[in-house]
Structures are given as structure tokens and as C-alpha cells.
N, C-alpha and C positions, 0 to 999 in steps of 0.2 A: 797482601802487603803488610809489612811489620816495621814500625818506626822504633828504631833501637835507641833513640835519645830524644826525650821530650821533657822540658822544664815545666811540668804541669803544675808545680807548686808556686810558680811565679805569680806575683800580684797582678800582672797583666791579664791573668786568666780568672781573677777573683770574681768578677761580676757575671761571667757567662761560661764557666768551666764545663758545665753539663752540655751546653750547646756546642762547644768546641769539640767535645768527644762525639756527640751525635753527628756532626759534620764529617768527622774522620771515619766513623763507621759507615756513613752513607756512601763514601767514595771507595770503600773496600779495604780500609785499614783494619786488620784483624787482631791487632794487639800492639802494645807499646810499652817501652821501658821508661819509667819516670826517674829522672836523674836526681840523686841526692848530692847537693853541693856543700851543705853544712849539716851539722847535727840536727838543727831544726828542720831543714829541708828533708832530711832522711826520715825523720819522724812523720812529717806531713805526707811524704810519698807513701809510706806504709799505710797510713789512714786512708788515703785515696785508693790505694790498691785493693783494699778490702771491699770497695764498692762493687767490684767485679773481678773475682780472683782468677778467672780464665782469660781476662783481657788485659789487666794491668799487672805489671811487674816493676820492680824498682831496684836501684842501687843505693848503697849507703856509704857515705864517705865525706871527705872535706876537700874541696877544690883548692888549687894552689893560691888563688886570690885570698882565701880565708885560712891559709896555713897558720897564721898568727894565732888562731883560736885553738889550735891543736893542743891537747893536754891529756894527762892521765885520766881525768874525768870523762873526756870525750871518748877515749879508748874503752873505758869501762862501759859506757852507754852503747857503743857500737857492738860490743860483745853481746849485750842484751838484745839489741835490734836484730842481730844475726839470726835469732831464733824464729823470726817471722817468716812464714812460707813464701811470701811475695818477694823476698830478697834474693836476687839472682847474681849480684856482682858487688865487688868493692869499688868505690869510686863515686864520683869523678875525682881522680887524684892525679898528681903529676907535677910538672914544672911549667911556669909561665914567667919568662924573664922579659916579656914585652912590656908588661905593666906591673910595677912593683907594689902591689897592695900588701904583700908580705915580703919579707927579706928573702934572699936566696937561701940563707941558712935555715930559716923557718920552713921554707918550701921543701928543701931537701930532707929535713927531719920528718915532716909530715908524710912525704912521699915514701920514704923508707919504711916508716911505721905501718903505712897502709899496704905496702907490698907484703910485709910480714903477716898482716892480718889475712890477706887473700890466701897466702900459703897455709896459715893456721886453719882457716875456715874451709879450705879446698874449694874456693870460689873463683870464677873468672875475675879479671881486673879491668876496669873501665878507665882509660887513661887520657890525659890532656898533656900536650907538649906544644909550646910556642916559644920560638927563639931560644931554645935550650937543648937542642938535639944531642950535642956531644955529652953534656952532663947527664941528661936524661938516660941515654943509653948506657953510660958508664955505671949508673946506679942499677938499672934494670937488668942488664945482661947476666950478672952472677945469679940472679934469682930465676931466670927463665926455665931451667930444668925442673924447678919445683912448682912453678905456677901452672895451674890447670889450663887456663886460656887467657890470652892477652888481646885487648882491643885498643887501638889508637883511635879515639873519637875525633871527629871533625878534622880529618887530615887536610892540610893546606900547604904542605912542605915542598921540598925540592925532589928531583928524581933520585939523587943520591940518598936522601933520607928515606924515601919510599923503598928503594932497593934494600936498604939496611933493615927496615922493618920486615919486609917480605922474607929476607934471608933467615930471620928468626921466627918465621911462621906467625907473625903478628897480624891479626885481622885489621882491616882498614874501614873506618866509618866515613862515609861521604855525605855531605850536607848540600843545601841549596847554594853554597858557595860555587858549585860547579855550574850554576845557571848564570853566573855573572861573567860576561865576556871580557870585562876589563880586569877586575881583581882576581877572577878565577881562570885567567888565561893559561897559566902554567898547569893548574890542576886539570883543565880540559885536555891538555896534551898528554897528561900522564894517566888518565883514567883507564885507558885500554891496557896498561901494563899490570893492572891489578888482577890476579887470577880470580876467576868467578867464585871459587870456594872461599876466598879471603875477603870478599866484598860484602859490606853491610851498609844499609842506607838509613838516614835519619834526617829529621827536620831541625833539631835543636831549637824547636819553637819555645818561646816566642821570638827568639833571635834568628838571625840569618834568613830573612825573608828572601826567597828567590827573586832576583832582579828581572827575570824574563817573564814573570806572570803578566797576563793580559786578559782582563783588566787587573790592575794592581789594587789590592784591597785598600779602602780609604783609611783603615786603622793603621796601616803599615806594620801590622803585627803578623808574624809567621804563625801558622797553625799546622797540626798534623794532617789536615785535609789536603795540604799541598804536597804530600808525599808522592802521589802519582805524577805530579809535574816534574819532581826531581828524578824519579825513576825513568820517566820518558826521556828526559834530557840525557841521562847517562846511557840509556839504550841507544839513542841516536849517535852519541859520541863513540860508542863501542861497536856500532853496526850490528846490534842485536835486537831481537824482538822484545818489546816492552813486557808482554805477558809472561814470557819465559824468564826474563830478568827478575820480574816481581816474584815469581815462584821460587827461583833460585835463592834470592836474597832473603826471602821469608824463611826458607828451610835453613839457610845459614844462621839466621838469627836464633831460631828455635834450637838448633844444635849447639850454638855457642853458649847460650844461656841455660841449656838443659831444660827447655820448656817443652813438655809433651804436647 
């Protein structure tokens, strides 16, 4: 099993990060991508990745919430970080019009700039889109022929949105949102529509704790060790064998990020 999205630099993991990783290894998680959401996150992700270069990989970029921090200086620093061997994608970047921590103008500028970086570096791009599909696709589509690979992280959209992503060969990241029978009701209906070769699985820990865990952790914190629970939920919804789905999505992840 491979977790394609973990916020391992989060302060919520500060006190017991090594134990969090140990628990993930113990349940069969064979690798993970540490998400960079800010320049500082990206730097920290690279430092963490050096602890085990065969297990940890990372993205570098600026999340739409922090698009107001985008600058020429950040761009220069990302060029430097690109040289690190653990860097496998640009992102997390994109648009989020649900909560306006940055203006739409700031988000669009940072998004476009990071698409250009992914093209320049010949790296996959790790994307975020919430309540911004039309604008998101209008910006992304002209670049698709030049982008090496595209992943929509943490998909929670509509069937029409899913179909538009799949039409352009965009890979889909699924989190523990699918374990929530209320909030994830629509996603649970759509999960079987995702072709196996386009499906990637992630925890987005420490966020998005699967609601169907039993017992529920007292910390209410999500961890990569809950990845098997997410995979099992998806396998049941798709009518597939969990072991085979784990193998397929692990292979998908390693192919997408060009991890040997």
C-alpha cells in the first residue's frame, strides 16, 4: 500500500512523528508522499524524506490557501528545492473558492505559475480544487498536452466534474472522505466510475479521519496507518478484492510519481 498524500510536516505530528511512521509500516504501508503546502512545508518535507530515501517522497509547492505568499522569491527557492532527489511532484496547488484565505486573483496567479513550473521541471502536478471547477479547468486545460502527469488530490466533486477529469486522463486521489456515509454519499456512488489505472489512494493525514473507524482514535487525528481501512472501504464499494486493489493502486502511485 502506498499513501500518496500525507501532511507529515503538520504540528499535529510533532510529538510522535516517528511512531506514526512505525504504525504505518506495521500495517503494510510501503511508502508515502509528504505534501508541501507552503515553502516552509516543502523544505521540511525534504528534510523528513532524507530519513529514508526509499520510503519518503515529497511534493513542493504552495496550496491555494497560502497563494497570497507567492512571490518571485518563493519561485527562486522552489527552483533550488527541485534539485532534491526526493521531490516527485509540484504542488499542492490549485484553486479553493470555498474558503478565501487568499483572493481568487492571488490563487489563479499562484496556480498558473506552478503549472508552468511543473512543465519546466518535467514533473507531475499534485492538484487541489474545491468549489472552483470551471475556473480550474479553464486554466489547466491549455497546459495538459505539456504536463507530464496530473493528479487531482482528495476528489469530492460531482459526477460531471469526475467525468471531465477522466476525459483528460487526470488521475484521481481518494481519501477517507469515502468512509463517511453522510458527507461522502455522492463520492461513494461515484467510486466505481474511476478506472482502476486512474485511481490513487491517500489519507491526507492528519486531516479527514475516516468516520467509519471502529474504535475511533481518542486523538481524533488521522494517520497513514488507517490507509488499509480506506482501501478496504473502496474495495467493498467497487466489488473488488482488497489485496488486488492495494497492489493496483500501489503500482499506480509508483508509476505516476516515477518511483522505482
